[in-house]
Steps between C-alpha positions, in 0.01 A plus 500: 500500500560180699558309177758755386688475831493120485625505140783738593601281794500195274716683244741611773513146641571361153769762442658415834493132410656561159755734656583242767535223242737718300704554816509124560613450141776755553601334826520158333701633205738687728548189713577293190754757379674502839492120527652457152750774582614308807557190286699703247700660779575159650629365167707818448660457844561133427659585164723776629591393854433130557588336168647759260662427167247259350356544148164682474319175413605359838331789685191477280462133593578578864224764502256247356584255780533751788201727427232258625681475834545876517133570434409276795764597754513872419148538365323373809645754747473775240128437455448476876664842547317653203159377622578603859590849382192533279264360769598748770223739400231235442272303727578129518211377281579761233872426525441128453283556193751746359809282543316203351420729207869589467587132516245404233632769266853378567397138432352597163816690403735230630317212331476693174876557498587150622274321252617715209864429596433125493362332809692188599416254775780642717382856439139403577607371842698818574216718376248322722724531806574863416134596460384320815775656712420841355132465591598410857745793512238742366237391752749515788607847387136612506446339841799676654453832323126562512333730751254254646177313440273801448 
């Protein structure tokens, strides 16, 4: 009987782990969608309010130049807030592990997209800065949001 209880606990623990990883995946994907959406919104505002009347190619090139800045300056506070909000129900150690998990998933997605789009030296610098600042933001969000050390 003890073996059956232990096996059930192990199955439940595994299911909780898989379930939690799926939640982290969802959190990372949702963050990426929002972060990209902010960049698109910024370019739309630029095109309609700040510098209207240019040909579409102009805005396409502007988006290519402006997006790396946007992902740093908007992405960092967005990830801080997202990780703070998610961490409110977790203990600090669990929150830290979870937000690092979100960050790792985000890194894999971001690098996959960036490399497939054609990584340049300039883009590599922006990507490195972006990913490092996002890790700091995620960890600070967990630190501020988590329930405590227990």
